[in-house]
N, C-alpha and C positions, 0 to 999 in steps of 0.2 A: 355490572356486566356490560361489556362493550356492545354497541349496536353493530349488527352484521352488515357488511358492505359488499357490494357486488365487485368481484375480482375476475379478471380474465384468467382462464386456466383453472378455475375452481368448479366444483360440482355441488349441486344443491338438490334438495327434495322439496317439492311444492305440494302442500295439502289442498285439495279441492274441497268445495263445500259439501259434496256428496260422500266424502271420506276417501276417495281415491287419492293416490299419490303419484306424482310424475317426477322423474329424475331428469335433470338437465345440466348441461355444461355451458359455461360462458366461453365462447370461441374467440371473440375479439370485440373491441369497443373503440369508440372515438372520443377523444378528450377535447377536440377543438373543431372548428369549421362548421359547416352546414349541419352535419349529423352529430353535433356535440351531445354527449351523454346518451348515445344510442349504442346498445350492445346486441350482439348476435347470439342467440341461445340455440343450442342443439338439444331437443327434447327427445326422450326415449319413452315410448309406451309399450304395452304388451304386444302390439301388432306392428308398429313401425317407428321410425324416427324421422324428425323433420327439423328444419332450421327456420327461425323467424326473428325479427328484430324486437327489442323491448327498450323502453326508455327507463332511465335510472329511477325516476320518481315512482314508476309502477312497482319496480323491485322494492324500493323503500316502503311503499304502501303494504306490500305483502309481508315485509319484515315487521312492520308496526302491528299488523293483524296477527302475528305469530304463525304464519303459514309457511315460512321458509326455515329449512334446517340445512346447514352446510354438511357435506358428505366428504369422505375420503375417496380416493380413486378406486380402492378395492371394493368399497360399498357400491359405488356407481357401476363398476364392472359386473358385480354379482347381480345387480338389478337388471342390467341390459342383457345378460345371458339368460 
């Protein structure tokens, strides 16, 4: 099985330690320069949505821990609605 990689324009589900799940989209990322390997995530919760930066190594850590699942656009839309 291939290791999941962070991709701009993709949707993911993150499992938290308490069992909650958060859906997020990767809005954009930087491949070079001062902000190399920094991505902007748009997270959707039951009450609001917000954007924040994440470094690639943190996403890779979540993958290694088995906390990330890639989603389709329609699964993410159903979650957000």
